[in-house]
C-alpha positions as CSV (number, residue, x, y, z in Angstrom):
1,M,57.7,98.7,71.3
2,D,60.6,101.0,70.5
3,Y,63.9,101.2,72.0
4,F,63.0,104.3,74.5
5,E,59.6,102.3,75.9
6,I,61.8,99.1,76.2
7,A,64.5,100.7,78.1
8,S,62.0,102.9,80.3
9,I,60.4,99.6,81.3
10,I,63.6,97.9,82.4
11,V,64.7,100.9,84.2
12,V,61.3,101.0,85.8
13,M,61.4,97.5,86.9
14,S,65.1,97.6,88.1
15,A,64.1,100.7,90.3
16,V,61.1,98.7,91.9
17,F,63.4,95.8,92.6
18,G,66.2,97.9,94.2
19,Y,63.7,99.1,96.2
20,L,62.4,95.9,97.6
21,N,65.6,94.3,98.0
22,E,66.8,97.4,99.9
23,K,63.6,97.4,101.7
24,Y,63.1,93.9,102.7
25,L,65.8,91.6,101.7
26,K,68.8,93.7,102.2
27,L,71.1,91.4,99.9
28,P,74.2,92.7,98.0
29,T,72.4,94.4,95.1
30,T,73.7,92.0,92.7
31,I,72.3,89.1,94.4
32,G,69.2,90.7,95.4
33,L,68.1,92.3,92.0
34,M,68.9,89.2,90.2
35,L,66.8,87.1,92.9
36,I,63.8,89.3,92.9
37,A,64.0,89.2,89.0
38,I,63.9,85.4,88.7
39,I,61.1,85.3,91.7
40,F,59.0,87.7,89.5
41,T,59.9,85.8,86.1
42,L,58.4,82.7,87.8
43,I,55.7,84.0,88.8
44,T,54.8,85.4,85.6
45,I,55.4,81.9,84.3
46,V,53.1,80.3,86.6
47,S,50.3,82.7,86.3
48,S,50.4,82.4,82.5
49,Y,48.2,79.2,83.1
50,I,45.7,81.5,84.5
51,N,45.7,84.6,82.4
52,P,48.8,84.6,80.0
53,V,48.9,88.6,79.4
54,L,51.5,89.5,81.6
55,F,53.6,86.3,80.3
56,N,53.2,87.3,76.8
57,H,54.0,91.3,77.5
58,Q,57.5,90.1,79.6
59,K,58.3,87.6,77.0
60,E,57.9,90.3,74.1
61,L,60.0,92.8,76.1
62,I,62.8,90.5,76.8
63,S,62.7,88.8,73.1
64,Q,63.1,92.4,71.8
65,I,66.6,92.9,73.2
66,N,69.5,91.8,72.0
67,F,71.3,90.8,75.4
68,S,74.8,90.1,73.5
69,E,74.8,93.5,71.8
70,V,73.6,95.2,74.8
71,L,75.9,94.1,77.2
72,L,79.0,93.6,74.7
73,D,78.6,96.5,72.8
74,M,77.0,99.1,74.9
75,M,76.9,98.5,78.7
76,L,80.2,96.7,79.4
77,S,82.4,99.4,78.7
78,F,81.0,101.9,81.2
79,M,80.8,99.2,83.8
80,L,84.7,98.3,83.3
81,F,86.0,101.6,83.2
82,A,83.9,102.6,86.4
83,G,85.2,99.2,88.3
84,A,88.9,99.9,86.6
85,M,88.7,103.6,88.1
86,H,88.3,102.7,91.7
87,T,90.5,99.8,91.7
88,N,93.3,100.3,94.3
89,F,96.1,100.9,91.6
90,E,99.0,100.5,93.7
91,Q,98.1,97.3,95.2
92,L,97.4,96.3,91.5
93,K,100.9,97.2,90.5
94,V,102.4,95.4,93.3
95,Q,100.3,92.4,92.3
96,R,100.5,92.7,88.7
97,R,102.3,89.3,88.2
98,P,99.8,87.1,90.0
99,V,96.7,89.2,88.3
100,L,98.1,88.9,84.7
101,G,99.1,85.4,85.5
102,F,95.3,84.4,86.9
103,A,93.7,86.5,83.8
104,F,95.7,84.9,81.0
105,I,97.1,81.7,82.1
106,G,94.3,80.6,84.3
107,T,91.8,81.5,81.7
108,L,93.3,79.3,79.3
109,I,94.0,76.3,81.5
110,S,90.2,76.7,82.7
111,T,89.0,76.8,79.3
112,F,90.9,73.6,78.2
113,L,89.9,71.6,81.4
114,V,86.0,72.6,81.3
115,G,86.3,71.8,77.4
116,G,87.4,68.5,77.9
117,L,85.7,67.5,81.0
118,S,82.3,68.7,79.5
119,F,83.1,66.8,76.1
120,L,83.3,63.5,78.2
121,A,80.2,64.1,80.5
122,L,78.1,65.3,77.5
123,K,79.2,62.1,75.6
124,L,78.1,59.7,78.5
125,L,74.8,61.8,78.9
126,G,74.3,60.6,75.0
127,F,75.0,64.0,73.4
128,N,76.2,63.7,69.8
129,I,78.9,66.7,70.6
130,D,82.2,67.7,69.1
131,F,85.3,68.7,71.2
132,I,85.5,71.7,69.4
133,D,82.2,73.1,70.7
134,T,82.5,72.0,74.3
135,L,86.1,73.7,74.0
136,L,83.7,76.9,72.9
137,F,81.4,76.4,76.2
138,G,85.0,76.3,78.2
139,A,86.0,79.7,76.7
140,L,82.8,81.3,77.4
141,I,82.1,80.1,81.1
142,S,86.0,80.6,82.3
143,P,86.3,84.3,82.7
144,T,85.0,85.4,85.9
145,D,82.6,88.3,85.7
146,P,84.0,91.7,87.0
147,I,80.6,93.0,87.6
148,A,79.5,90.5,89.8
149,V,82.5,90.3,91.4
150,L,83.1,93.9,92.2
151,G,79.6,94.2,93.5
152,I,80.0,91.4,96.1
153,L,83.4,91.8,97.2
154,K,82.5,95.5,98.1
155,K,80.3,94.1,101.0
156,I,82.2,91.3,102.5
157,G,85.4,92.8,103.9
158,I,87.9,90.3,101.9
159,D,91.7,90.4,102.4
160,K,93.1,93.0,100.4
161,K,95.4,91.0,98.6
162,V,93.0,88.2,97.6
163,E,90.3,91.0,96.9
164,T,92.9,92.5,94.5
165,V,94.0,89.4,92.7
166,I,90.2,88.4,92.0
167,V,89.2,92.0,91.0
168,G,92.5,92.5,88.8
169,E,91.7,89.1,87.3
170,S,88.1,89.7,86.6
171,L,88.7,93.0,85.3
172,F,91.4,91.5,82.3
173,N,90.3,87.9,82.1
174,D,86.9,88.8,80.2
175,G,88.8,90.5,77.4
176,V,91.1,87.6,77.1
177,G,88.3,85.3,77.3
178,V,86.5,86.7,74.6
179,V,89.6,86.7,72.3
180,V,89.9,82.8,73.2
181,F,86.2,82.5,72.5
182,L,86.6,84.2,69.0
183,S,89.6,82.0,68.1
184,I,87.9,78.8,68.8
185,F,84.4,80.0,67.2
186,K,86.9,80.9,64.0
187,I,88.4,77.0,64.4
188,A,85.1,75.9,64.4
189,K,83.9,77.6,61.9
190,Q,86.5,77.3,59.3
191,G,87.5,73.6,60.4
192,V,90.9,72.7,61.8
193,E,92.5,71.8,58.7
194,N,92.0,75.4,57.3
195,F,93.0,77.4,60.5
196,H,97.0,78.2,61.4
197,I,98.2,78.8,64.9
198,S,99.5,82.1,63.5
199,D,96.0,83.4,63.4
200,V,95.5,82.9,67.1
201,F,98.7,84.8,67.8
202,K,97.5,87.6,65.4
203,L,94.4,87.8,67.0
204,F,95.5,87.9,70.4
205,G,98.1,90.7,69.4
206,I,96.0,93.0,67.8
207,E,92.7,92.3,70.2
208,V,94.5,92.4,73.6
209,L,98.1,94.0,73.1
210,G,96.3,96.8,70.6
211,G,93.5,97.1,73.5
212,I,95.8,97.7,76.0
213,A,98.2,100.1,73.8
214,L,94.8,102.2,72.9
215,G,94.1,102.0,76.4
216,L,97.0,104.0,77.6
217,L,97.2,106.2,74.9
218,L,93.4,107.5,75.3
219,G,93.9,107.5,79.1
220,W,96.9,109.8,78.6
221,I,95.1,112.0,76.5
222,A,92.4,112.4,78.9
223,Y,94.7,113.0,81.7
224,K,96.4,115.9,79.7
225,M,93.1,117.4,78.8
226,M,91.8,117.4,82.3
227,K,95.2,118.6,83.6
228,E,95.0,121.9,81.5
229,I,91.3,122.4,82.8
230,D,89.7,123.0,86.2
231,N,86.0,122.7,86.0
232,F,84.2,119.6,87.0
233,D,81.3,119.6,84.3
234,A,84.1,119.4,81.5
235,E,86.2,116.9,83.3
236,V,83.4,114.5,84.1
237,M,82.4,115.1,79.8
238,V,86.1,114.4,79.4
239,T,85.9,110.9,81.0
240,L,82.4,110.3,79.4
241,A,84.0,111.0,76.0
242,L,87.0,108.8,76.6
243,V,84.4,105.7,77.3
244,M,82.2,106.5,74.4
245,G,84.6,107.3,71.8
246,G,87.2,104.9,72.9
247,T,84.8,102.2,72.6
248,V,83.6,103.0,69.0
249,L,87.3,103.6,68.3
250,A,88.2,100.1,69.6
251,H,85.4,98.6,67.6
252,K,86.6,100.4,64.3
253,I,90.5,99.2,64.4
254,H,89.3,95.8,65.9
255,V,91.2,95.8,69.3
256,S,89.4,94.8,72.5
257,A,87.1,97.5,73.6
258,P,86.9,95.8,77.2
259,L,90.7,96.0,77.7
260,T,90.7,99.4,76.3
261,M,88.4,100.6,78.9
262,V,89.9,98.5,81.6
263,T,93.5,100.3,80.9
264,A,92.0,103.8,80.2
265,G,90.1,103.0,83.9
266,L,93.2,102.2,85.6
267,V,95.3,105.3,84.1
268,I,92.6,108.1,85.1
269,G,91.9,106.3,88.6
270,N,95.7,106.0,89.7
271,D,97.1,108.4,92.3
272,T,99.4,110.1,90.3
273,V,96.9,111.4,87.7
274,R,94.4,112.1,90.4
275,N,96.5,114.3,92.4
276,N,98.2,116.2,89.3
277,A,94.7,116.6,87.1
278,L,91.9,116.6,89.4
279,S,91.0,119.2,92.1
280,E,89.3,117.8,95.2
281,I,85.9,119.0,94.1
282,T,86.7,117.6,90.2
283,E,87.5,113.9,91.9
284,V,84.4,113.9,94.0
285,Y,82.2,114.9,91.0
286,V,83.9,112.2,88.6
287,D,83.9,109.5,91.4
288,K,80.0,109.9,91.9
289,F,79.3,110.2,88.7
290,W,80.8,107.1,87.7
291,E,79.6,105.4,91.0
292,L,76.3,106.1,89.6
293,V,76.5,104.8,86.3
294,D,78.2,101.8,87.7
295,V,75.1,101.4,90.0
296,L,72.6,101.9,87.6
297,L,73.8,99.9,84.9
298,N,74.3,96.6,87.2
299,T,71.0,97.3,88.3
300,V,69.6,96.9,84.8
301,L,72.2,94.4,84.0
302,F,71.0,91.8,86.6
303,V,67.3,92.5,86.1
304,M,67.8,91.3,82.4
305,I,69.6,88.5,83.4
306,G,66.9,87.4,85.8
307,M,64.5,87.9,83.0
308,E,66.5,86.0,80.5
309,L,64.9,83.0,82.2
310,L,62.2,83.5,79.8
311,I,63.9,82.7,76.7
312,V,65.9,79.8,77.9
313,S,64.6,76.4,76.6
314,F,64.9,74.1,79.6
315,Q,65.0,70.3,79.0
316,L,65.5,67.5,81.6
317,D,68.4,66.4,80.1
318,Y,69.8,69.9,79.4
319,I,69.3,70.4,83.1
320,V,71.2,67.5,84.2
321,A,74.1,68.6,82.0
322,G,73.7,71.9,83.6
323,I,74.1,70.4,87.2
324,I,77.1,68.6,85.8
325,A,78.7,71.7,84.3
326,I,78.3,73.5,87.9
327,I,80.6,70.9,89.2
328,I,83.0,70.9,86.3
329,V,83.6,74.5,86.5
330,L,84.3,74.4,90.1
331,V,86.6,71.8,89.7
332,S,88.2,73.4,86.7
333,R,88.4,76.9,88.4
334,Y,90.2,75.1,91.6
335,L,92.8,72.9,89.2
336,S,93.4,76.3,87.4
337,V,94.1,78.6,90.5
338,K,95.8,76.0,92.8
339,P,99.3,75.6,90.7
340,L,99.5,79.3,90.0
341,L,98.9,80.4,93.8
342,A,101.9,78.0,94.8
343,Y,103.9,79.8,92.2
344,F,103.1,83.4,93.2
345,E,103.0,82.5,97.1
346,R,106.9,82.9,96.6
347,K,106.4,86.4,96.3
348,I,103.1,87.0,98.0
349,K,102.1,86.0,101.2
350,F,98.3,85.0,100.8
351,I,95.7,84.1,103.8
352,P,95.3,80.3,104.4
353,K,92.7,78.6,101.9
354,T,93.1,81.2,99.3
355,D,92.5,78.7,96.6
356,I,89.1,78.0,98.2
357,I,88.3,81.6,98.4
358,M,89.2,82.4,94.8
359,T,87.3,78.9,93.5
360,W,84.3,79.8,95.4
361,G,84.5,83.8,94.2
362,G,85.2,82.7,90.8
363,L,81.6,84.4,89.9
364,R,80.2,84.4,86.6
365,G,77.7,86.8,84.9
366,G,76.5,88.7,81.9
367,I,79.4,88.3,79.9
368,S,79.0,84.4,79.6
369,I,75.4,84.6,78.9
370,A,75.9,87.2,76.0
371,L,78.6,84.9,74.8
372,A,76.4,81.8,74.8
373,L,73.6,83.4,73.2
374,S,76.0,84.6,70.2
375,I,76.8,80.9,69.5
376,P,74.8,79.6,66.0
377,E,71.8,77.1,66.7
378,E,73.9,74.2,64.7
379,M,76.7,74.4,67.5
380,H,74.3,73.6,70.3
381,R,73.5,76.8,71.5
382,N,70.4,76.0,73.3
383,L,72.3,73.4,75.5
384,F,75.2,75.5,76.1
385,L,73.1,78.7,76.9
386,V,70.6,76.2,79.6
387,M,74.5,75.1,81.0
388,T,75.6,78.6,81.3
389,Y,72.4,80.1,82.6
390,M,72.2,77.5,85.5
391,I,76.1,78.3,86.3
392,V,75.5,82.1,86.4
393,V,72.5,81.7,88.6
394,F,74.2,79.2,90.8
395,S,77.5,81.7,91.1
396,I,75.6,84.6,91.8
397,L,73.0,83.2,94.3
398,I,74.7,80.4,95.6
399,Q,78.4,81.1,95.8
400,G,77.8,84.8,96.0
401,L,75.5,84.5,99.2
402,S,77.9,82.1,100.9
403,L,81.4,83.9,99.8
404,G,81.1,86.3,103.0
405,K,81.2,82.9,105.2
406,I,84.1,81.2,103.5
407,V,86.0,84.5,103.8
408,R,85.3,84.8,107.5
409,K,85.8,81.2,108.0
410,Y,89.7,81.7,106.9
411,K,90.2,85.4,107.7
412,E,93.1,86.0,109.8
413,P,95.3,89.3,110.6
414,E,96.7,91.1,107.4
415,N,100.1,89.1,106.2
416,S,102.9,91.0,104.7
417,F,103.9,90.6,101.2
418,V,107.0,91.3,99.2
419,D,107.6,92.3,95.7
């Protein structure tokens, strides 16, 4: 099958699954689409024992999709830009310290906690594994997924301060997580004796700070262009060019494309730029265009995640490891969130049990699966892929479905905060 045929089949399936969710299940889009895709895949697997035709076609389809490349190199920039553009910039500005603290420090703490606990657990299960490999797993599973988080939080009416921290953290920490993942992967490939700590700081400086700087520059250029004209068609094209051209440029100069797009989206989405550069009708068209892009790509992504079940090689010991990994990730999330919340509550008054809400609301998604698929076979890819897939499915279906109940349980009138 060629790329157009594959894309067409995925979009058709996404549309059908989206219809079924809205008509019958009425779940949040992220949850409903993944659930239906998994059920469809399981039915396909069961039906293969009677007639393997549908199973073979579906497996051929999903095996031809390079999930890591499609998500990380193509879809992610669009979705991050759309999510950042519709984030409350003023609230994010007020809470910049906790957002950046959770995105940077929290991700690092979680990486080492997950890596260390997973190493001990896998050793007890009899796996012959190196600590550097489990640390790699900690890096890929620690970032919360902005796409999953944004899709669910829109529906549940969470406290705005907590929502801003969770959304802001998830927008930034996937870029941080990718840099940490690449650093650990480089250590694993080269060997600890050939790796210098300066390499980490160099990679961090180029990828993270370079990505943010490029995003600011591209956002400013797009703002100046949109300010000079008043035509919604042309201004929508400017934002589209910003994302596509900016992503290509970020890859060419080796800075973080996700962080570039998050930063550019925040620049274009803030009220000052909107008031100075966009007329009312242009603002409506730009917002609606990116909402449509966001919904379409989210739909396709979570259908693909559900169908990835076909290429995951489940074994009993892998499944046991995955169940233990779910507990480890939740415990590590709590332990990385708790001390940072205690520190930042001196400035911002959060609702009670914010630590529980942030732990349960730390959803994982496609980014973790994409990174797991990029691990070489000799570094236990199949094991980590099963563990990652189980964590992602648990976080979306179980945590995502019950997050609203937890939020309502601890909900109280808005608290004041100081900066």
